[in-house]
PDB file as gemmi writes it, atoms N, CA and C in Angstrom:
CRYST1    1.000    1.000    1.000  90.00  90.00  90.00 P 1                      
ATOM      1  N   MET A   1     109.245 103.324 101.525  1.00  0.00           N  
ATOM      2  CA  MET A   1     110.633 103.539 101.275  1.00  0.00           C  
ATOM      3  C   MET A   1     111.522 103.014 102.396  1.00  0.00           C  
ATOM      4  N   HIS A   2     110.969 102.128 103.200  1.00  0.00           N  
ATOM      5  CA  HIS A   2     111.745 101.467 104.240  1.00  0.00           C  
ATOM      6  C   HIS A   2     111.710  99.969 103.960  1.00  0.00           C  
ATOM      7  N   THR A   3     112.770  99.294 104.354  1.00  0.00           N  
ATOM      8  CA  THR A   3     112.792  97.856 104.156  1.00  0.00           C  
ATOM      9  C   THR A   3     111.935  97.192 105.229  1.00  0.00           C  
ATOM     10  N   PRO A   4     111.411  96.008 104.955  1.00  0.00           N  
ATOM     11  CA  PRO A   4     110.666  95.292 105.996  1.00  0.00           C  
ATOM     12  C   PRO A   4     111.514  95.074 107.247  1.00  0.00           C  
ATOM     13  N   ALA A   5     112.806  94.840 107.070  1.00  0.00           N  
ATOM     14  CA  ALA A   5     113.678  94.611 108.232  1.00  0.00           C  
ATOM     15  C   ALA A   5     113.774  95.854 109.108  1.00  0.00           C  
ATOM     16  N   SER A   6     113.897  97.039 108.507  1.00  0.00           N  
ATOM     17  CA  SER A   6     114.006  98.249 109.327  1.00  0.00           C  
ATOM     18  C   SER A   6     112.722  98.523 110.092  1.00  0.00           C  
ATOM     19  N   VAL A   7     111.585  98.188 109.504  1.00  0.00           N  
ATOM     20  CA  VAL A   7     110.313  98.359 110.215  1.00  0.00           C  
ATOM     21  C   VAL A   7     110.196  97.314 111.317  1.00  0.00           C  
ATOM     22  N   HIS A   8     110.526  96.072 111.007  1.00  0.00           N  
ATOM     23  CA  HIS A   8     110.396  94.974 111.961  1.00  0.00           C  
ATOM     24  C   HIS A   8     111.308  95.156 113.173  1.00  0.00           C  
ATOM     25  N   PHE A   9     112.557  95.557 112.940  1.00  0.00           N  
ATOM     26  CA  PHE A   9     113.520  95.671 114.033  1.00  0.00           C  
ATOM     27  C   PHE A   9     113.496  97.040 114.710  1.00  0.00           C  
ATOM     28  N   GLY A  10     112.616  97.939 114.267  1.00  0.00           N  
ATOM     29  CA  GLY A  10     112.438  99.221 114.929  1.00  0.00           C  
ATOM     30  C   GLY A  10     113.474 100.278 114.607  1.00  0.00           C  
ATOM     31  N   THR A  11     114.205 100.131 113.519  1.00  0.00           N  
ATOM     32  CA  THR A  11     115.200 101.141 113.157  1.00  0.00           C  
ATOM     33  C   THR A  11     114.652 102.166 112.168  1.00  0.00           C  
ATOM     34  N   ALA A  12     113.415 102.008 111.750  1.00  0.00           N  
ATOM     35  CA  ALA A  12     112.833 102.903 110.744  1.00  0.00           C  
ATOM     36  C   ALA A  12     112.763 104.342 111.243  1.00  0.00           C  
ATOM     37  N   GLU A  13     112.473 104.548 112.532  1.00  0.00           N  
ATOM     38  CA  GLU A  13     112.399 105.911 113.066  1.00  0.00           C  
ATOM     39  C   GLU A  13     113.766 106.597 112.997  1.00  0.00           C  
ATOM     40  N   GLN A  14     114.812 105.865 113.315  1.00  0.00           N  
ATOM     41  CA  GLN A  14     116.165 106.424 113.258  1.00  0.00           C  
ATOM     42  C   GLN A  14     116.548 106.748 111.814  1.00  0.00           C  
ATOM     43  N   ILE A  15     116.216 105.866 110.902  1.00  0.00           N  
ATOM     44  CA  ILE A  15     116.509 106.099 109.489  1.00  0.00           C  
ATOM     45  C   ILE A  15     115.748 107.316 108.989  1.00  0.00           C  
ATOM     46  N   GLN A  16     114.496 107.448 109.401  1.00  0.00           N  
ATOM     47  CA  GLN A  16     113.693 108.591 108.982  1.00  0.00           C  
ATOM     48  C   GLN A  16     114.290 109.900 109.524  1.00  0.00           C  
ATOM     49  N   ALA A  17     114.771 109.877 110.752  1.00  0.00           N  
ATOM     50  CA  ALA A  17     115.397 111.074 111.330  1.00  0.00           C  
ATOM     51  C   ALA A  17     116.669 111.455 110.559  1.00  0.00           C  
ATOM     52  N   GLN A  18     117.453 110.460 110.177  1.00  0.00           N  
ATOM     53  CA  GLN A  18     118.660 110.728 109.383  1.00  0.00           C  
ATOM     54  C   GLN A  18     118.296 111.306 108.014  1.00  0.00           C  
ATOM     55  N   ARG A  19     117.243 110.761 107.408  1.00  0.00           N  
ATOM     56  CA  ARG A  19     116.805 111.282 106.107  1.00  0.00           C  
ATOM     57  C   ARG A  19     116.332 112.720 106.231  1.00  0.00           C  
ATOM     58  N   GLN A  20     115.591 113.017 107.315  1.00  0.00           N  
ATOM     59  CA  GLN A  20     115.108 114.378 107.506  1.00  0.00           C  
ATOM     60  C   GLN A  20     116.272 115.344 107.692  1.00  0.00           C  
ATOM     61  N   ALA A  21     117.302 114.917 108.416  1.00  0.00           N  
ATOM     62  CA  ALA A  21     118.474 115.768 108.610  1.00  0.00           C  
ATOM     63  C   ALA A  21     119.153 116.054 107.270  1.00  0.00           C  
ATOM     64  N   THR A  22     119.270 115.040 106.430  1.00  0.00           N  
ATOM     65  CA  THR A  22     119.878 115.222 105.111  1.00  0.00           C  
ATOM     66  C   THR A  22     119.042 116.152 104.248  1.00  0.00           C  
ATOM     67  N   LEU A  23     117.725 115.962 104.261  1.00  0.00           N  
ATOM     68  CA  LEU A  23     116.841 116.826 103.479  1.00  0.00           C  
ATOM     69  C   LEU A  23     116.893 118.270 103.981  1.00  0.00           C  
ATOM     70  N   SER A  24     116.971 118.452 105.289  1.00  0.00           N  
ATOM     71  CA  SER A  24     117.046 119.798 105.854  1.00  0.00           C  
ATOM     72  C   SER A  24     118.338 120.501 105.457  1.00  0.00           C  
ATOM     73  N   ARG A  25     119.450 119.762 105.459  1.00  0.00           N  
ATOM     74  CA  ARG A  25     120.730 120.350 105.023  1.00  0.00           C  
ATOM     75  C   ARG A  25     120.671 120.735 103.543  1.00  0.00           C  
ATOM     76  N   ALA A  26     120.068 119.887 102.725  1.00  0.00           N  
ATOM     77  CA  ALA A  26     119.959 120.190 101.304  1.00  0.00           C  
ATOM     78  C   ALA A  26     119.085 121.423 101.093  1.00  0.00           C  
ATOM     79  N   TYR A  27     118.004 121.521 101.835  1.00  0.00           N  
ATOM     80  CA  TYR A  27     117.116 122.682 101.718  1.00  0.00           C  
ATOM     81  C   TYR A  27     117.821 123.959 102.166  1.00  0.00           C  
ATOM     82  N   ALA A  28     118.576 123.869 103.266  1.00  0.00           N  
ATOM     83  CA  ALA A  28     119.293 125.047 103.770  1.00  0.00           C  
ATOM     84  C   ALA A  28     120.368 125.507 102.785  1.00  0.00           C  
ATOM     85  N   ALA A  29     121.015 124.561 102.125  1.00  0.00           N  
ATOM     86  CA  ALA A  29     122.088 124.905 101.194  1.00  0.00           C  
ATOM     87  C   ALA A  29     121.553 125.470  99.877  1.00  0.00           C  
ATOM     88  N   HIS A  30     120.415 124.943  99.405  1.00  0.00           N  
ATOM     89  CA  HIS A  30     119.887 125.354  98.099  1.00  0.00           C  
ATOM     90  C   HIS A  30     118.366 125.424  98.129  1.00  0.00           C  
ATOM     91  N   PRO A  31     117.774 126.381  98.829  1.00  0.00           N  
ATOM     92  CA  PRO A  31     116.316 126.448  98.906  1.00  0.00           C  
ATOM     93  C   PRO A  31     115.649 126.715  97.556  1.00  0.00           C  
ATOM     94  N   GLU A  32     116.386 127.270  96.621  1.00  0.00           N  
ATOM     95  CA  GLU A  32     115.809 127.561  95.306  1.00  0.00           C  
ATOM     96  C   GLU A  32     115.477 126.285  94.521  1.00  0.00           C  
ATOM     97  N   ARG A  33     116.035 125.172  94.916  1.00  0.00           N  
ATOM     98  CA  ARG A  33     115.772 123.908  94.215  1.00  0.00           C  
ATOM     99  C   ARG A  33     114.436 123.282  94.629  1.00  0.00           C  
ATOM    100  N   PHE A  34     113.822 123.792  95.688  1.00  0.00           N  
ATOM    101  CA  PHE A  34     112.622 123.178  96.237  1.00  0.00           C  
ATOM    102  C   PHE A  34     111.440 124.137  96.135  1.00  0.00           C  
ATOM    103  N   THR A  35     110.262 123.592  95.887  1.00  0.00           N  
ATOM    104  CA  THR A  35     109.050 124.409  95.889  1.00  0.00           C  
ATOM    105  C   THR A  35     108.463 124.488  97.300  1.00  0.00           C  
ATOM    106  N   ARG A  36     108.768 123.509  98.137  1.00  0.00           N  
ATOM    107  CA  ARG A  36     108.354 123.501  99.545  1.00  0.00           C  
ATOM    108  C   ARG A  36     109.379 122.716 100.340  1.00  0.00           C  
ATOM    109  N   ARG A  37     109.316 122.823 101.651  1.00  0.00           N  
ATOM    110  CA  ARG A  37     110.290 122.129 102.505  1.00  0.00           C  
ATOM    111  C   ARG A  37     110.112 120.611 102.340  1.00  0.00           C  
ATOM    112  N   PRO A  38     111.189 119.890 102.046  1.00  0.00           N  
ATOM    113  CA  PRO A  38     111.076 118.443 101.818  1.00  0.00           C  
ATOM    114  C   PRO A  38     110.856 117.669 103.121  1.00  0.00           C  
ATOM    115  N   ARG A  39     110.102 116.598 103.010  1.00  0.00           N  
ATOM    116  CA  ARG A  39     109.819 115.698 104.131  1.00  0.00           C  
ATOM    117  C   ARG A  39     110.084 114.259 103.679  1.00  0.00           C  
ATOM    118  N   PRO A  40     110.593 113.428 104.576  1.00  0.00           N  
ATOM    119  CA  PRO A  40     110.768 112.018 104.203  1.00  0.00           C  
ATOM    120  C   PRO A  40     109.411 111.325 104.140  1.00  0.00           C  
ATOM    121  N   PRO A  41     109.322 110.176 103.481  1.00  0.00           N  
ATOM    122  CA  PRO A  41     108.050 109.453 103.408  1.00  0.00           C  
ATOM    123  C   PRO A  41     107.575 109.039 104.804  1.00  0.00           C  
ATOM    124  N   LYS A  42     106.262 108.884 104.948  1.00  0.00           N  
ATOM    125  CA  LYS A  42     105.693 108.445 106.221  1.00  0.00           C  
ATOM    126  C   LYS A  42     106.138 107.019 106.520  1.00  0.00           C  
ATOM    127  N   LEU A  43     106.194 106.716 107.804  1.00  0.00           N  
ATOM    128  CA  LEU A  43     106.566 105.361 108.208  1.00  0.00           C  
ATOM    129  C   LEU A  43     105.415 104.403 107.941  1.00  0.00           C  
ATOM    130  N   PRO A  44     105.706 103.227 107.407  1.00  0.00           N  
ATOM    131  CA  PRO A  44     104.645 102.247 107.194  1.00  0.00           C  
ATOM    132  C   PRO A  44     104.208 101.652 108.529  1.00  0.00           C  
ATOM    133  N   GLU A  45     102.946 101.253 108.601  1.00  0.00           N  
ATOM    134  CA  GLU A  45     102.438 100.640 109.824  1.00  0.00           C  
ATOM    135  C   GLU A  45     102.842  99.168 109.908  1.00  0.00           C  
ATOM    136  N   VAL A  46     102.852  98.490 108.773  1.00  0.00           N  
ATOM    137  CA  VAL A  46     103.272  97.093 108.723  1.00  0.00           C  
ATOM    138  C   VAL A  46     104.142  96.899 107.494  1.00  0.00           C  
ATOM    139  N   ALA A  47     104.946  95.856 107.540  1.00  0.00           N  
ATOM    140  CA  ALA A  47     105.784  95.520 106.386  1.00  0.00           C  
ATOM    141  C   ALA A  47     106.011  94.020 106.370  1.00  0.00           C  
ATOM    142  N   TRP A  48     106.024  93.454 105.198  1.00  0.00           N  
ATOM    143  CA  TRP A  48     106.299  92.032 105.044  1.00  0.00           C  
ATOM    144  C   TRP A  48     106.898  91.799 103.676  1.00  0.00           C  
ATOM    145  N   ILE A  49     107.545  90.672 103.531  1.00  0.00           N  
ATOM    146  CA  ILE A  49     108.091  90.303 102.231  1.00  0.00           C  
ATOM    147  C   ILE A  49     107.009  89.592 101.429  1.00  0.00           C  
ATOM    148  N   ASN A  50     106.360  88.615 102.038  1.00  0.00           N  
ATOM    149  CA  ASN A  50     105.222  87.930 101.436  1.00  0.00           C  
ATOM    150  C   ASN A  50     104.032  88.140 102.362  1.00  0.00           C  
ATOM    151  N   GLN A  51     102.975  88.757 101.836  1.00  0.00           N  
ATOM    152  CA  GLN A  51     101.809  89.044 102.664  1.00  0.00           C  
ATOM    153  C   GLN A  51     101.199  87.738 103.171  1.00  0.00           C  
ATOM    154  N   PRO A  52     100.959  87.645 104.481  1.00  0.00           N  
ATOM    155  CA  PRO A  52     100.378  86.419 105.016  1.00  0.00           C  
ATOM    156  C   PRO A  52      98.986  86.179 104.425  1.00  0.00           C  
ATOM    157  N   ALA A  53      98.681  84.919 104.182  1.00  0.00           N  
ATOM    158  CA  ALA A  53      97.362  84.558 103.663  1.00  0.00           C  
ATOM    159  C   ALA A  53      96.335  84.765 104.771  1.00  0.00           C  
ATOM    160  N   ALA A  54      95.167  85.208 104.373  1.00  0.00           N  
ATOM    161  CA  ALA A  54      94.091  85.414 105.340  1.00  0.00           C  
ATOM    162  C   ALA A  54      93.672  84.064 105.912  1.00  0.00           C  
ATOM    163  N   GLN A  55      93.612  83.984 107.222  1.00  0.00           N  
ATOM    164  CA  GLN A  55      93.225  82.751 107.906  1.00  0.00           C  
ATOM    165  C   GLN A  55      91.723  82.736 108.101  1.00  0.00           C  
ATOM    166  N   PRO A  56      91.034  81.686 107.632  1.00  0.00           N  
ATOM    167  CA  PRO A  56      89.587  81.627 107.861  1.00  0.00           C  
ATOM    168  C   PRO A  56      89.313  81.448 109.355  1.00  0.00           C  
ATOM    169  N   GLN A  57      88.293  82.128 109.826  1.00  0.00           N  
ATOM    170  CA  GLN A  57      87.906  82.036 111.226  1.00  0.00           C  
ATOM    171  C   GLN A  57      87.042  80.790 111.439  1.00  0.00           C  
ATOM    172  N   PRO A  58      87.312  79.990 112.468  1.00  0.00           N  
ATOM    173  CA  PRO A  58      86.487  78.801 112.730  1.00  0.00           C  
ATOM    174  C   PRO A  58      85.086  79.225 113.164  1.00  0.00           C  
ATOM    175  N   ALA A  59      84.123  78.397 112.810  1.00  0.00           N  
ATOM    176  CA  ALA A  59      82.726  78.662 113.193  1.00  0.00           C  
ATOM    177  C   ALA A  59      82.581  78.478 114.693  1.00  0.00           C  
ATOM    178  N   PRO A  60      81.790  79.342 115.372  1.00  0.00           N  
ATOM    179  CA  PRO A  60      81.635  79.221 116.837  1.00  0.00           C  
ATOM    180  C   PRO A  60      80.846  78.006 117.249  1.00  0.00           C  
TER     181      PRO A  60                                                      
END                                                                             
């Protein structure tokens, strides 16, 4: 749920913190709407628009 640009440029953590703050406010205002405390999606480890092709390793 993050764009490749936000992951690449390192803004994904800030965006995730903002999302968590919004989810926490929503939970505090209306806890009856939730079955459990909401959490934002986990941060991806890598992101790309077009997955790089696997490079064959040269023979030793």
